[in-house]
N, C-alpha and C positions, 0 to 999 in steps of 0.2 A: 442232667450233668454226662456226654460222655466226654473226659478226658480225654483217660485212658487209649478211645479210638480215634480220637484229635493226634493226639504224637503219630498212635504208630502209623493213621496217615503220615504226617506230617515226616517224619522217619521217612520212609516212600519214594516220598517225594525227590526228599532232600539226595537219597537213594540214584535214585533215576534222573538226577540233573550231574549230579558227581559224574556217573556213568558216563549222560550224553555230551560231558565238556571232560571229559581225563585228559583228551590232550592239553586241553588250558593250562589244568595242575599239574602236568611231566613240564612245561612250558617254566612255565612258573618256580616249578624247580627246584630246576635246571640250571636256571637264572638267579634263584637264591644262594644255591651247591657257589658257583661261580665266584658271587659276588664275597659269599664268605668268605672261600677262599683267596679270595687276593685280597678278603684285611686280615684276616689272618697270614698272611705271607706280606704285604708292606701296612702293616697294623700303624703307625704314624701315620701315615699315608689318610688311608683313616678316620682316625682321633679325628682328625683336623681336617676331616673332612664332615663327620659329625654335628662339629664344631658347629663349620657355619653352616647346615641344612639349622641347627638350634635356632642358632639366629638373626638368619633369618623366617624362621621360624617366629619367635618371639616377637620380632620389630615386625609379622606382618599381621601377628594374631594382635601386638598392642596396639598400631596405628588402628586398626577395626572397632579394637573395641573404643578406643579413642573417639573416632567418627558415631558408632552406638551413641558413646555417652552422654556427646554432648546430642545430638539427636530427641536421647528419651532424657532430659536435665530434670525434668520434671519430674518423673521416677524416684521415689523416697531411694536412700544409697548412692547418690550422683557423685559425692564427696570420696565415699570407697570402693565403687568405680572406675573416678577420674586414677586415685593412686594405681589401683592394680593395670593400669590403661600406662599409664608412667612407666610403673615397674616392667614390664612385661616392652618395651619401648626402651627403657633404661638398656633392659639386658640384653636384648640384638642387640645394639648401637655396640655398645664394649665385647658382647664375640663376635661382633662381624669386625674390630679395631682391632684386634688382640687376640686373634685364635688360639696361639699358640698358649696364651697364660689361662685364656678359657680352653683350652685342652687340660689342663692339671685344678683347672676348678673343678670339673667334673668329674673328676678322678678320683680326689677328694673324695665327690659326692659318693660314686659309685661307692669309695670300701669305704662309706660309715656307713653307705646302706646296705654293703654286705654282713658288715657286723651288728646292725640292729635286726638284721632280718634270721642270720644263725643263731642269733640270741632268743631271737621272737619264734622262730623254727626249736630249736630247746625244749625251751619252756613251755612248750606247745604239745610234744614229743611224751616231754619227764606227764604232766598234768593228763591225761588219756594213755599213758600205758598201757593202766588195765583194761582199754576198752578199741583198744589196736593192737591189742596183746602182741601179738610177737613186731610187728611191721613199726612199732611205734620205737626200732632201734635205729632203723632205717633209716625215717626223719631225725631223730638226732644225729646219726650219721652225715643225714647232708647238714643241716643248721650245723655242724664242727667243718666242715668241708668252709660251708660261705664266711667264717669267722678262720679259718687258714686263706682262703683270697682275701680277706678282709685285709690279714696280717700281712699277705707279700705287696697289697700293693701302700700299705699304709706305711711300711715302715721302705721298702723303692719306692718313697718321693725325695725327689723326682721326678728320677727315671724313672718309674714306671710310669708314668704320665704316658709315656714313649710308646708301651705298648697296653698298657689293660682296655681302654676302649677299644682298639680296634681290634685286640685279640676277643675280647667277650662278645663283642658285638658280630664277631666272625663267626664265633662258633655259635652264637646265635643262629644266626641267617642258613650255614652250613649246616645243622638239626632240623629247624623249620624247611629248609628244601626237600632235604630228604625223606621227611614225613610225610610230604606232598608229594615224591617222587612214585614212594609209597602207596598211597592213597591210589594215586592217577591208577599206575598199572594195577591194582588190588581192583578197580573200579573197572580197568579196560578186561583184567580176565572173565567176570561177572556177568 
């Protein structure tokens, strides 16, 4: 078994592919940065766009799931699959029919997620503080920040629905784009 050699070969092929297509990565990175900044500048519009996008995704996946369920109706779990497809269609219709209320609901879900993620991260850091040496404190700090973000979102409801989703997605797009730009520029030099 030559696993380390296979990994080295794969890494070499990936590096060559990134070097060959660095302009595409640069373009994508710039596009993500622009979209991220736009989402951060106008977070209510970005939140609404994300809600509508998710509504369409639920609706399309639900219709596809419904078609597949009836196509394979002899398979075990027919009723569970039917319920799952119906829920996806229902969620899509609701998000598309009332996107403003959908933004509020998604904001509540995001606030709850940050709270749960923060608690889990802190507990993980505390449980592994011996193995992680001084790095555990950074992980615990990250968990505390997650809880603070959650508190800002939840205590600010319903007003936080106007900015939370758009701002958080914007920040994510900005950092994702910046990392792609950095990768592309590094690949160009090598």
